[in-house]
PyMOL Python script that loads the backbone (N, CA, C, O; Angstrom):
from pymol import cmd

cmd.read_pdbstr("""\
ATOM      1  N   MET A   1     112.664  90.179  99.187  1.00  0.00           N
ATOM      2  CA  MET A   1     113.336  91.399  98.824  1.00  0.00           C
ATOM      3  C   MET A   1     113.824  91.336  97.388  1.00  0.00           C
ATOM      4  O   MET A   1     113.691  92.305  96.640  1.00  0.00           O
ATOM      5  N   GLU A   2     114.382  90.211  97.005  1.00  0.00           N
ATOM      6  CA  GLU A   2     114.909  90.101  95.643  1.00  0.00           C
ATOM      7  C   GLU A   2     113.795  90.258  94.611  1.00  0.00           C
ATOM      8  O   GLU A   2     113.983  90.905  93.581  1.00  0.00           O
ATOM      9  N   ALA A   3     112.635  89.664  94.891  1.00  0.00           N
ATOM     10  CA  ALA A   3     111.513  89.780  93.951  1.00  0.00           C
ATOM     11  C   ALA A   3     111.041  91.232  93.841  1.00  0.00           C
ATOM     12  O   ALA A   3     110.694  91.697  92.756  1.00  0.00           O
ATOM     13  N   SER A   4     111.030  91.938  94.964  1.00  0.00           N
ATOM     14  CA  SER A   4     110.648  93.355  94.932  1.00  0.00           C
ATOM     15  C   SER A   4     111.628  94.163  94.106  1.00  0.00           C
ATOM     16  O   SER A   4     111.229  94.990  93.286  1.00  0.00           O
ATOM     17  N   TRP A   5     112.909  93.923  94.325  1.00  0.00           N
ATOM     18  CA  TRP A   5     113.951  94.635  93.580  1.00  0.00           C
ATOM     19  C   TRP A   5     113.806  94.366  92.080  1.00  0.00           C
ATOM     20  O   TRP A   5     113.890  95.291  91.272  1.00  0.00           O
ATOM     21  N   LYS A   6     113.591  93.114  91.712  1.00  0.00           N
ATOM     22  CA  LYS A   6     113.426  92.757  90.298  1.00  0.00           C
ATOM     23  C   LYS A   6     112.173  93.385  89.695  1.00  0.00           C
ATOM     24  O   LYS A   6     112.109  93.629  88.490  1.00  0.00           O
ATOM     25  N   ALA A   7     111.182  93.645  90.541  1.00  0.00           N
ATOM     26  CA  ALA A   7     109.943  94.285  90.071  1.00  0.00           C
ATOM     27  C   ALA A   7     110.092  95.793  89.946  1.00  0.00           C
ATOM     28  O   ALA A   7     109.182  96.468  89.463  1.00  0.00           O
ATOM     29  N   GLY A   8     111.235  96.332  90.379  1.00  0.00           N
ATOM     30  CA  GLY A   8     111.486  97.760  90.228  1.00  0.00           C
ATOM     31  C   GLY A   8     111.269  98.572  91.494  1.00  0.00           C
ATOM     32  O   GLY A   8     111.343  99.800  91.459  1.00  0.00           O
ATOM     33  N   VAL A   9     111.003  97.909  92.605  1.00  0.00           N
ATOM     34  CA  VAL A   9     110.808  98.624  93.877  1.00  0.00           C
ATOM     35  C   VAL A   9     112.171  98.992  94.436  1.00  0.00           C
ATOM     36  O   VAL A   9     113.032  98.131  94.616  1.00  0.00           O
ATOM     37  N   VAL A  10     112.363 100.282  94.712  1.00  0.00           N
ATOM     38  CA  VAL A  10     113.642 100.723  95.263  1.00  0.00           C
ATOM     39  C   VAL A  10     113.555 101.001  96.761  1.00  0.00           C
ATOM     40  O   VAL A  10     114.571 101.031  97.455  1.00  0.00           O
ATOM     41  N   ARG A  11     112.329 101.206  97.254  1.00  0.00           N
ATOM     42  CA  ARG A  11     112.130 101.330  98.696  1.00  0.00           C
ATOM     43  C   ARG A  11     110.659 101.149  99.000  1.00  0.00           C
ATOM     44  O   ARG A  11     109.812 101.219  98.109  1.00  0.00           O
ATOM     45  N   TYR A  12     110.364 100.915 100.274  1.00  0.00           N
ATOM     46  CA  TYR A  12     108.977 100.820 100.690  1.00  0.00           C
ATOM     47  C   TYR A  12     108.854 101.290 102.130  1.00  0.00           C
ATOM     48  O   TYR A  12     109.814 101.235 102.898  1.00  0.00           O
ATOM     49  N   ASP A  13     107.657 101.755 102.488  1.00  0.00           N
ATOM     50  CA  ASP A  13     107.350 102.206 103.837  1.00  0.00           C
ATOM     51  C   ASP A  13     106.132 101.437 104.325  1.00  0.00           C
ATOM     52  O   ASP A  13     105.182 101.213 103.574  1.00  0.00           O
ATOM     53  N   VAL A  14     106.171 101.039 105.582  1.00  0.00           N
ATOM     54  CA  VAL A  14     105.046 100.333 106.187  1.00  0.00           C
ATOM     55  C   VAL A  14     104.447 101.202 107.277  1.00  0.00           C
ATOM     56  O   VAL A  14     105.159 101.665 108.169  1.00  0.00           O
ATOM     57  N   ASP A  15     103.137 101.428 107.210  1.00  0.00           N
ATOM     58  CA  ASP A  15     102.419 102.157 108.248  1.00  0.00           C
ATOM     59  C   ASP A  15     101.580 101.127 109.012  1.00  0.00           C
ATOM     60  O   ASP A  15     100.528 100.697 108.539  1.00  0.00           O
ATOM     61  N   PHE A  16     102.051 100.744 110.182  1.00  0.00           N
ATOM     62  CA  PHE A  16     101.389  99.699 110.953  1.00  0.00           C
ATOM     63  C   PHE A  16     100.042 100.157 111.504  1.00  0.00           C
ATOM     64  O   PHE A  16      99.135  99.338 111.653  1.00  0.00           O
ATOM     65  N   SER A  17      99.889 101.440 111.809  1.00  0.00           N
ATOM     66  CA  SER A  17      98.621 101.956 112.324  1.00  0.00           C
ATOM     67  C   SER A  17      97.541 101.944 111.248  1.00  0.00           C
ATOM     68  O   SER A  17      96.416 101.513 111.498  1.00  0.00           O
ATOM     69  N   ALA A  18      97.881 102.413 110.060  1.00  0.00           N
ATOM     70  CA  ALA A  18      96.918 102.467 108.952  1.00  0.00           C
ATOM     71  C   ALA A  18      96.847 101.145 108.189  1.00  0.00           C
ATOM     72  O   ALA A  18      95.954 100.949 107.365  1.00  0.00           O
ATOM     73  N   ARG A  19      97.785 100.241 108.463  1.00  0.00           N
ATOM     74  CA  ARG A  19      97.884  98.924 107.811  1.00  0.00           C
ATOM     75  C   ARG A  19      98.002  99.058 106.288  1.00  0.00           C
ATOM     76  O   ARG A  19      97.264  98.429 105.530  1.00  0.00           O
ATOM     77  N   ILE A  20      98.957  99.901 105.868  1.00  0.00           N
ATOM     78  CA  ILE A  20      99.247 100.033 104.441  1.00  0.00           C
ATOM     79  C   ILE A  20     100.756  99.955 104.206  1.00  0.00           C
ATOM     80  O   ILE A  20     101.566 100.247 105.086  1.00  0.00           O
ATOM     81  N   VAL A  21     101.092  99.554 102.998  1.00  0.00           N
ATOM     82  CA  VAL A  21     102.488  99.535 102.550  1.00  0.00           C
ATOM     83  C   VAL A  21     102.555 100.389 101.297  1.00  0.00           C
ATOM     84  O   VAL A  21     101.730 100.237 100.396  1.00  0.00           O
ATOM     85  N   ARG A  22     103.528 101.286 101.231  1.00  0.00           N
ATOM     86  CA  ARG A  22     103.756 102.115 100.042  1.00  0.00           C
ATOM     87  C   ARG A  22     105.056 101.649  99.403  1.00  0.00           C
ATOM     88  O   ARG A  22     106.106 101.621 100.045  1.00  0.00           O
ATOM     89  N   TYR A  23     104.970 101.288  98.143  1.00  0.00           N
ATOM     90  CA  TYR A  23     106.133 100.865  97.378  1.00  0.00           C
ATOM     91  C   TYR A  23     106.518 101.983  96.419  1.00  0.00           C
ATOM     92  O   TYR A  23     105.647 102.613  95.820  1.00  0.00           O
ATOM     93  N   TYR A  24     107.808 102.232  96.269  1.00  0.00           N
ATOM     94  CA  TYR A  24     108.294 103.302  95.405  1.00  0.00           C
ATOM     95  C   TYR A  24     109.230 102.738  94.343  1.00  0.00           C
ATOM     96  O   TYR A  24     110.093 101.910  94.633  1.00  0.00           O
ATOM     97  N   GLY A  25     109.045 103.201  93.104  1.00  0.00           N
ATOM     98  CA  GLY A  25     109.901 102.799  91.999  1.00  0.00           C
ATOM     99  C   GLY A  25     110.985 103.832  91.732  1.00  0.00           C
ATOM    100  O   GLY A  25     110.940 104.940  92.265  1.00  0.00           O
ATOM    101  N   ALA A  26     111.945 103.472  90.916  1.00  0.00           N
ATOM    102  CA  ALA A  26     113.090 104.332  90.606  1.00  0.00           C
ATOM    103  C   ALA A  26     112.676 105.614  89.875  1.00  0.00           C
ATOM    104  O   ALA A  26     113.361 106.632  89.977  1.00  0.00           O
ATOM    105  N   SER A  27     111.568 105.570  89.146  1.00  0.00           N
ATOM    106  CA  SER A  27     111.127 106.741  88.386  1.00  0.00           C
ATOM    107  C   SER A  27     110.047 107.542  89.099  1.00  0.00           C
ATOM    108  O   SER A  27     109.383 108.378  88.486  1.00  0.00           O
ATOM    109  N   GLY A  28     109.870 107.288  90.399  1.00  0.00           N
ATOM    110  CA  GLY A  28     108.882 108.034  91.159  1.00  0.00           C
ATOM    111  C   GLY A  28     107.512 107.387  91.244  1.00  0.00           C
ATOM    112  O   GLY A  28     106.593 107.973  91.815  1.00  0.00           O
ATOM    113  N   GLU A  29     107.354 106.195  90.691  1.00  0.00           N
ATOM    114  CA  GLU A  29     106.077 105.505  90.781  1.00  0.00           C
ATOM    115  C   GLU A  29     105.785 105.179  92.249  1.00  0.00           C
ATOM    116  O   GLU A  29     106.695 105.002  93.060  1.00  0.00           O
ATOM    117  N   GLU A  30     104.507 105.108  92.560  1.00  0.00           N
ATOM    118  CA  GLU A  30     104.102 104.772  93.915  1.00  0.00           C
ATOM    119  C   GLU A  30     102.895 103.839  93.858  1.00  0.00           C
ATOM    120  O   GLU A  30     101.951 104.074  93.104  1.00  0.00           O
ATOM    121  N   TYR A  31     102.935 102.787  94.656  1.00  0.00           N
ATOM    122  CA  TYR A  31     101.828 101.846  94.733  1.00  0.00           C
ATOM    123  C   TYR A  31     101.503 101.649  96.206  1.00  0.00           C
ATOM    124  O   TYR A  31     102.397 101.386  97.010  1.00  0.00           O
ATOM    125  N   VAL A  32     100.222 101.775  96.566  1.00  0.00           N
ATOM    126  CA  VAL A  32      99.798 101.625  97.947  1.00  0.00           C
ATOM    127  C   VAL A  32      98.963 100.362  98.052  1.00  0.00           C
ATOM    128  O   VAL A  32      98.060 100.123  97.250  1.00  0.00           O
ATOM    129  N   GLU A  33      99.284  99.558  99.057  1.00  0.00           N
ATOM    130  CA  GLU A  33      98.583  98.298  99.269  1.00  0.00           C
ATOM    131  C   GLU A  33      98.135  98.224 100.725  1.00  0.00           C
ATOM    132  O   GLU A  33      98.943  98.409 101.636  1.00  0.00           O
ATOM    133  N   ALA A  34      96.849  97.954 100.947  1.00  0.00           N
ATOM    134  CA  ALA A  34      96.335  97.776 102.294  1.00  0.00           C
ATOM    135  C   ALA A  34      96.396  96.288 102.654  1.00  0.00           C
ATOM    136  O   ALA A  34      96.302  95.417 101.789  1.00  0.00           O
ATOM    137  N   TYR A  35      96.553  96.028 103.931  1.00  0.00           N
ATOM    138  CA  TYR A  35      96.538  94.636 104.368  1.00  0.00           C
ATOM    139  C   TYR A  35      95.630  94.509 105.591  1.00  0.00           C
ATOM    140  O   TYR A  35      95.481  95.462 106.356  1.00  0.00           O
ATOM    141  N   PRO A  36      95.026  93.340 105.777  1.00  0.00           N
ATOM    142  CA  PRO A  36      94.044  93.176 106.849  1.00  0.00           C
ATOM    143  C   PRO A  36      94.708  93.077 108.228  1.00  0.00           C
ATOM    144  O   PRO A  36      95.891  92.761 108.350  1.00  0.00           O
ATOM    145  N   LEU A  37      93.918  93.352 109.240  1.00  0.00           N
ATOM    146  CA  LEU A  37      94.367  93.210 110.613  1.00  0.00           C
ATOM    147  C   LEU A  37      94.582  91.732 110.915  1.00  0.00           C
ATOM    148  O   LEU A  37      93.747  90.891 110.580  1.00  0.00           O
ATOM    149  N   VAL A  38      95.696  91.430 111.543  1.00  0.00           N
ATOM    150  CA  VAL A  38      96.008  90.047 111.919  1.00  0.00           C
ATOM    151  C   VAL A  38      96.114  89.992 113.430  1.00  0.00           C
ATOM    152  O   VAL A  38      96.887  90.733 114.037  1.00  0.00           O
ATOM    153  N   GLU A  39      95.339  89.114 114.026  1.00  0.00           N
ATOM    154  CA  GLU A  39      95.414  88.935 115.475  1.00  0.00           C
ATOM    155  C   GLU A  39      96.149  87.651 115.777  1.00  0.00           C
ATOM    156  O   GLU A  39      95.894  86.609 115.173  1.00  0.00           O
ATOM    157  N   VAL A  40      97.064  87.742 116.721  1.00  0.00           N
ATOM    158  CA  VAL A  40      97.876  86.580 117.074  1.00  0.00           C
ATOM    159  C   VAL A  40      97.417  86.044 118.407  1.00  0.00           C
ATOM    160  O   VAL A  40      97.968  85.059 118.900  1.00  0.00           O
TER     161      VAL A  40
END
""", "prot")
cmd.dss("prot")
cmd.show_as("cartoon", "prot")
cmd.util.cbc("prot")
cmd.orient("prot")
């Protein structure tokens, strides 16, 4: 969390169905990152 905050991320949303994370910056920036399916 601290590293995200230092990078300028003020919030993030995780969509478990679509397997993506959306990161939001203080000035309205948005970055979307997909992650692979993990089976346990």
